C-alpha positions in Angstrom: -50.6 32.9 54.4 -53.1 34.8 52.3 -52.1 38.1 54.1 -48.4 37.4 53.2 -49.4 36.7 49.6 -51.4 39.9 49.4 -48.5 41.9 50.8 -46.1 40.3 48.2 -48.5 41.0 45.4 -48.9 44.6 46.6 -45.1 45.1 46.7 -44.8 43.7 43.2 -47.6 46.0 41.9 -46.0 49.0 43.6 -42.6 48.0 42.0 -44.2 47.7 38.6 -45.9 51.1 39.0 -42.6 52.6 40.0 -40.9 51.2 36.9 -43.8 52.3 34.7 -43.6 55.8 36.2 -39.8 56.0 35.6 -40.3 54.8 32.1 -42.8 57.6 31.4 -40.9 60.4 33.2 -37.3 59.7 31.9 -36.0 59.9 28.4 -35.3 63.6 28.3 -31.9 65.1 27.6 -30.9 67.4 30.5 -30.6 71.3 30.1 -27.2 72.8 29.6 -26.5 75.0 32.6 -23.8 77.4 33.8 -22.0 77.0 37.2 -24.9 78.8 38.9 -27.4 76.3 37.6 -29.0 78.6 35.1 -29.7 77.5 31.5 -27.1 78.9 29.2 -28.7 81.4 26.8 -28.4 80.3 23.2 -27.8 76.7 24.2 -29.7 73.7 22.6 -30.6 70.4 24.3 -33.0 68.3 22.3 -34.0 64.7 22.2 -36.4 63.8 19.4 -37.4 61.2 16.9 -37.2 62.0 13.2 -38.3 60.0 10.2 -35.2 58.6 8.3 -35.6 56.1 5.6 -39.3 55.6 6.3 -38.9 54.8 10.0 -38.8 56.8 13.2 -35.3 57.1 14.5 -34.0 59.0 17.6 -31.4 61.8 17.7 -30.0 64.1 20.4 -28.8 67.6 19.7 -26.8 69.4 22.3 -24.5 72.4 22.5 -23.8 75.4 24.7 -24.2 77.7 21.6 -26.3 77.0 18.6 -24.0 79.2 16.6 -21.2 76.7 17.0 -20.3 74.3 14.2 -22.2 71.0 14.1 -20.5 67.7 14.8 -22.5 64.5 13.9 -21.2 61.4 15.6 -21.8 58.1 13.8 -21.7 55.2 16.3 -20.1 51.8 15.9 -21.5 48.4 16.0 -23.9 48.2 14.2 -25.8 48.4 17.5 -23.2 50.0 19.8 -24.9 53.3 20.3 -23.0 56.4 21.6 -26.0 58.4 22.9 -26.1 56.8 26.4 -22.5 57.6 26.9 -22.7 61.2 25.8 -23.8 62.5 29.2 -20.5 61.2 30.6 -18.1 62.1 27.7 -19.3 65.1 25.8 -19.2 68.1 28.1 -16.1 69.6 26.5 -17.3 68.8 23.0 -20.6 70.6 23.7 -18.6 73.8 24.6 -17.2 73.9 21.1 -19.7 72.1 18.9 -23.4 71.4 18.6 -23.1 67.6 19.0 -25.6 65.3 17.3 -25.9 61.6 18.3 -28.0 59.3 16.3 -29.3 55.9 17.3 -29.1 54.2 13.9 -31.8 51.8 12.7 -31.8 48.7 14.7 -29.8 50.3 17.6 -30.9 51.6 21.0 -34.0 53.8 21.0 -34.3 53.2 17.1 -34.7 49.4 17.6 -38.5 48.9 18.0 -40.1 45.5 18.6 -41.3 45.2 15.0 -37.9 46.3 13.4 -37.1 44.6 10.1 -33.5 43.7 10.2 -33.6 43.1 6.4 -33.4 46.9 6.1 -29.9 46.9 7.6 -27.7 47.3 4.5 -25.0 49.9 3.7 -27.1 51.7 1.1 -30.0 52.1 3.5 -27.7 53.3 6.3 -26.1 55.9 4.0 -29.5 57.0 2.8 -30.6 57.5 6.4 -27.4 59.3 7.2 -27.8 61.7 4.3 -31.3 62.4 5.4 -30.1 63.1 8.9 -27.4 65.5 7.6 -29.9 67.5 5.5 -32.3 67.6 8.4 -29.7 68.9 10.9 -28.4 71.5 8.4 -31.9 72.8 7.8 -32.9 72.7 11.5 -29.7 74.5 12.7 -29.4 76.8 9.6 -25.9 75.5 8.7 -24.2 74.8 5.4 -21.9 71.9 6.4 -21.2 69.5 9.3 -18.2 67.9 10.8 -18.7 64.2 10.4 -17.2 61.8 12.9 -17.5 58.1 12.6 -16.3 55.4 15.1 -15.6 51.8 14.0 -18.6 50.7 11.9 -19.6 54.4 11.8 -16.4 55.0 9.8 -17.8 52.9 7.0 -20.8 55.2 6.8 -18.8 58.3 7.4 -16.2 57.9 4.8 -18.7 56.8 2.1 -20.9 59.8 2.9 -17.9 62.1 2.8 -16.9 60.6 -0.5 -20.4 60.8 -2.2 -21.7 64.0 -0.6 -18.7 66.3 0.0 -20.9 69.4 -0.5 -22.4 68.8 3.0 -19.2 67.8 4.9 -16.8 70.3 6.3 -14.3 67.7 7.6 -14.3 63.9 8.0 -12.9 62.4 11.2 -12.4 58.6 11.3 -11.9 57.2 14.8 -10.7 53.6 14.6 -11.2 53.7 10.8 -12.3 50.5 9.0 -9.9 49.9 6.1 -10.0 46.3 5.0 -12.1 44.0 7.0 -10.7 40.7 5.8 -7.1 41.8 6.4 -8.1 43.3 9.8 -9.5 40.0 11.0 -6.3 38.2 9.9 -4.1 40.6 11.7 -6.3 40.2 14.8 -6.1 36.5 14.6 -2.3 36.4 14.3 -1.9 38.9 17.1 -4.2 36.9 19.4 -2.3 33.8 18.6 1.0 35.5 19.3 -0.2 36.8 22.7 -1.6 33.3 23.6 1.8 31.7 22.9 3.6 34.4 24.8 1.3 34.0 27.8 1.4 30.2 27.6 -2.4 30.0 27.4 -2.7 26.5 25.9 -6.5 26.5 26.1 -6.6 29.6 23.9 -4.0 28.3 21.5 -6.1 25.2 21.0 -9.3 27.3 20.6 -7.7 29.5 17.9 -6.1 26.5 16.1 -8.7 23.8 16.3 -12.1 25.3 17.2 -12.0 28.7 15.5 -9.4 28.1 12.9 -8.1 30.7 10.4 -10.4 33.4 9.1 -12.7 34.2 7.2 -15.4 33.7 9.8 -19.1 33.8 10.2 -20.5 36.6 12.3 -20.7 34.5 15.5 -17.1 33.2 14.9 -15.9 36.8 14.4 -17.5 37.8 17.8 -15.6 35.0 19.5 -12.3 36.3 18.1 -13.2 39.9 19.0 -13.9 38.7 22.6 -10.5 37.1 22.8 -8.8 40.2 21.3 -10.6 42.2 23.9 -9.3 39.9 26.7 -5.8 40.7 25.6 -6.4 44.4 25.6 -6.8 45.0 21.8 -10.4 46.1 21.7 -12.4 48.1 24.2 -10.4 50.2 26.7 -12.8 50.1 29.5 -14.3 47.2 31.4 -17.8 46.3 30.1 -19.3 46.7 33.6 -18.0 50.3 33.8 -19.5 51.1 30.4 -22.7 49.6 31.6 -22.8 51.8 34.6 -22.3 54.9 32.5 -25.0 53.7 30.1 -27.5 53.0 32.9 -27.3 56.7 34.0 -28.2 58.1 30.6 -31.1 60.5 31.0 -32.1 60.0 27.4 -32.9 56.4 28.0 -36.0 54.8 29.4 -36.3 51.3 30.9 -37.6 49.9 27.6 -34.8 51.6 25.7 -32.2 49.4 27.5 -34.0 46.3 26.3 -33.9 47.7 22.8 -30.3 48.5 23.3 -29.4 45.0 24.4 -31.4 43.5 21.6 -29.6 45.6 19.0 -26.2 44.9 20.4 -27.0 41.2 20.5 -27.9 41.3 16.8 -24.9 43.4 15.9 -23.8 43.5 12.3 -25.1 39.9 11.6 -27.5 41.1 8.8 -24.6 42.8 7.0 -21.7 40.5 7.8 -21.5 38.0 5.0 -22.8 40.2 2.1 -21.2 43.5 2.9 -19.0 44.1 5.9 -16.3 41.5 5.1 -15.9 43.1 1.6 -14.9 46.7 2.7 -11.6 47.6 1.3 -11.4 51.4 1.2 -7.8 51.8 0.1 -9.0 50.6 -3.3 -12.6 51.9 -3.1 -12.0 55.4 -1.8 -8.5 56.4 -2.6 -9.2 60.1 -2.3 -11.6 62.6 -0.6 -12.5 66.1 -1.6 -12.7 67.2 2.1 -10.1 67.3 4.9 -9.7 63.9 6.6 -8.3 63.1 10.1 -7.7 59.5 11.2 -7.6 58.9 15.0 -6.5 55.4 16.1 -5.3 53.7 19.2 -1.9 52.2 18.9 -3.1 49.1 20.6 -6.2 48.7 18.4 -6.5 45.2 16.9 -10.2 45.5 16.1 -9.5 48.1 13.4 -5.7 47.6 13.4 -3.6 50.7 13.6 -1.2 49.4 10.9 -4.0 49.4 8.3 -5.1 52.9 9.3 -1.6 54.1 8.9 -1.3 52.5 5.5 -4.6 54.1 4.4 -3.4 57.4 5.6 -0.3 57.2 3.6 -2.2 56.4 0.4 -5.4 58.6 0.6 -5.4 61.9 -1.2 -7.2 64.8 0.4 -6.9 68.6 0.5 -5.7 68.2 4.1 -5.1 65.0 6.1 -3.5 64.0 9.4 -3.0 60.8 11.4 -3.3 61.0 15.2 -2.2 58.0 17.2 -3.2 57.5 20.8 -0.4 55.6 22.3 -2.3 54.3 25.4 -5.5 53.3 23.7 -6.9 50.5 21.7 -10.3 50.7 19.9 -11.9 53.4 22.0 -9.6 56.3 22.7 -12.4 58.5 23.8 -12.9 56.1 26.7 -9.2 55.5 27.5 -7.8 59.0 26.9 -10.9 61.3 27.0 -9.1 64.6 27.7 -6.5 64.0 25.0 -9.3 62.9 22.6 -11.4 66.0 23.0 -8.5 68.3 22.9 -7.6 66.7 19.6 -11.1 67.2 18.2 -11.1 70.8 19.2 -7.7 71.1 17.7 -8.9 69.8 14.4 -11.6 72.5 14.4 -9.0 75.2 15.1 -6.8 74.0 12.3 -9.3 74.3 9.5 -12.1 76.5 10.8 
């Protein structure tokens, strides 16, 4: 019996050593190589932590040619990082841009154990974002960046584009937040309509009696978002498939996945009641000084397409365009990746 126990303890120790070794030796972004396996001259592939807003936060910088324009991607959530998906999605973008991904405070690699979630407020995120833009511009010797926001990232993106147009070449809002209260009501009505159409009595009762009409707390909003997702109005790819892509991210170590899960579990709770439910950009930002492109999935009921269309019709900008992805909901870059990246490259060609 003692021999069996020693063997089990030895196996456990070996397992822990392997995990520890993996944790030490991973967490590096991969070189950008040509078809022969040679590193492309002039390419850049960097994973680094920088100080933003008084805390260390992680960014990746990748592109086939450092001379290309810079595209900064502001992820959604808060907490839904894009960096661990980049290895799967960004190859074509990296041919045309130097792509910067940033794990925002409280998300992914930028979510340390001692993180103070009280620092999660829109002004702090914007301050972090401005510091990031200035850092990237200086590091890459550029004058302006293309700024792309997705979902929550569009709140940061459009406010940064509004307040600091001198640093922004073009703003691209993917699944643009417009009016959060109105969006939740549209999502509720759509989910109820779908439940009635499908004859889902349990979901009808849940919406009517347990959840009720909005406005919601953060936890209640998440329940509605889950139901909207079940009906195909939110994420366009099954969670397990997204998880498999994420688990293969070379930039992430074992501990980073725990940080990622912790940040996603927290989500936008610290901002929900005081800030997020009050966004109403048609009134707050009726015009931009930079070109603006809105990209939205026709089936999106997280940031409903009808609100994005209304905002597009009202916003004033030197150049603007609305691009609708007919087969997508909230994440067209997952549902229609080829179409999505062709569209991004097309935007560069239209205004470059």
